[in-house]
N, C-alpha and C positions, 0 to 999 in steps of 0.2 A: 058618782063615786065608782071606782073600779072594783069589781068583785075579786074576792080573795082567790078564787079559782084561776082567774086569768093571771094574777100576779105569781101564783104558784107555778103555773104552766110555763110562763116566761122565764122564771128562775131556773126551772128544771132544764128547759131548752138551752139557756145560756151556759149553764154549768156543763152540760154534755158537750156542747159545741166547743167550749174553751178547753175541756179535758181532751177531746179528740184532736183539736188543733195542736195542743202542746205535745201530745203523743206523736202525732204525725211529724212535727218538726224535729223531735228528738230521733225518731226512727229513720227518717229519710234525709235529714240534713246533717251537715258536718259541724256539730256544735262545739267540738274541741278546738277547731281552728277559727270558727266564725263567732266572735263575741256577740254580734248583733242577734244572731239566731238564738244563741243561748239566753240572752236577755229576754227576748220575746217569749221563748218557751217557758222561762221562769215566771214571767208575769202572767202568762195564760194559766199556768199551774196554780198560781196564787188565786187568780179569779175563780178557778174551778173549786178550790178549797174553801173560799169564802162563800161560794154558791152552795156547796154541800152543807156548810154550817147554817146558812139561811134556810135551806130546806128542812134541816133538822129542827131549827127553832120554829118554823111554821107548823111542822107536824106536832111538835110538843105543845104548842099553844092552842091547838084546835081540839 
């Protein structure tokens, strides 16, 4: 069985990486003209939000 600390660490890492990637795409890409970049940035932002909720739930349950 995988320890909870490893799951928590992986969740935190994925949340941070997704948020940074979304921010980087928005800051340096032209999302107004490129619908593909905008879609990817939106999906990465959603993943970061879900990760933040998962982290909150893990902290609340322990």
